[in-house]
C-alpha positions, 0 to 999 in steps of 0.5 A: 330430486336435487340438493339446493345450496341455501344462503348459509351454504347448507344443502337442502334436499328437494324432491321434484317430480312431474311436469306442467304447472308448478306446485310448491308443497310445504310439509308439516313437522316430522314429515318427509317429502316421499309421504306426499307421493300417494296423493300427488303422483297421480297428477304428474302429467299436468303438474310439477311438484316441488317438495323440500325436506325441512332441515332435520328430516329426510334428505336434509337431516344433516343440515346445520341448524341456523341461528334463526328460529325454525319458521324464519329459517324455513322461510329463508330457505323457501325464498332461496329455493323460489329464486333459484327455481325462478318460480313465479305464479305457482300453486302452494299446498301447505300443511301444519308447520308448512302453513306457518311458514307460508303465512310467515312469508305472506307477512314478511315477504309478500309471498301472497303475490306469487301464489296462484292458488293456495291450499291451507291444511289444518293450521292456526294463524296464531300459535299463542293463546291470549285474550284476542285469540282462544284457538291457538295450539291446544287452546285452553290446554296450552299452559299444560302443553308449554309446561311439558315442552319446557321440561323437555327443553331443560332435559335436552339442554342438560345433555348438550353433547348427546347428538342422537336419541339412541346415545342418551343414557337410559335414565334421560332416555326414559324421562324423554319418552315419558314426557313425549307420551304425556304430550301425545296423550294431551293432544291425541284424538284416539286411544290407540296412539298413546297405547303404542307409546306405552308399549314402546316405553317397555320396549327400548328397540321401539323407542327410536320409532316414536320420536319424530326427530332422532337428532336431539339438537334439532328436537330442541330447536323445534321445541323452542320454536313452539315455546317462543313463537308469538307471531300473529298471521291473521291479517296476512292470511286475510290479504289472500285474493287468490283461490284458497281452500282450507282443509280443516280437521273437525276433531283437531285438538291441536288447532281447534276447528272453530278458529280455523273456520274463522280464518277461512271466513276472513279470506274472500275467495275461499272454500272450506273442506271439513274432515269430520272424522279427522283431527290434525292428520286428515291424510292419515285419518281419511286418506281417500277423501284427502286424495279426492280433495287434493285432486279437486284442488289441483283441477279447480282450486275452489 
């Protein structure tokens, strides 16, 4: 486990373990590197795993927010990490926002030329929905989603001096929780999670456990990223010629499986693993299958 200096001088925390072939792991929004341990630690005899904590999370929670948008900033950090570690021809496991970062690198940094094998976990190549792509974030309900994010963004902007959620005044704290509950209800694939949020609304001590980010400036940064992200990575992904595997949550409401299958079919050397009982979080919904398929990817990418 190490800290690496990024181009702006900030120290990014990177969890490194194992020995052998390098595997760069790019996590989803809200994740911390330790959450990959149950799935990857059994393979430490043959692989070295390199897992950065994104700015705002885990060991990187104190990093200063850069002027770039979140995805561009993450790619800048990954570029710096690759250069410092002198990585060339390595495998990549990329989940959700981490997959957006990988695709951003394919589009703007020739990332695909360094990838030996690629695992893409439940993410769309185009967040926004328009006449050319109906499978972006929350698909037909994207308008509702963006309206909620805009309300959260306005609320956070009206409290610019408050750094942490726990320091918000009671009224804006409750407003933020209610807006976040509306977002969870919009995309949840089961009724249990929204129920837990409703309980938390009445239990202030539980509320800090609900938001994925406690730093409000980082929460605003990530929210604004999803509000304004208009990149289209479809052509970049189609250029992949390495063995590529797609993990797709059949019940994913965030990123409809139909769109993910279209993109998987556009990649020549690819295979699709469908998680029939899962939405956007197959590592939680189907952990045994997820672990088995991770092992299969590492042993034989296709």
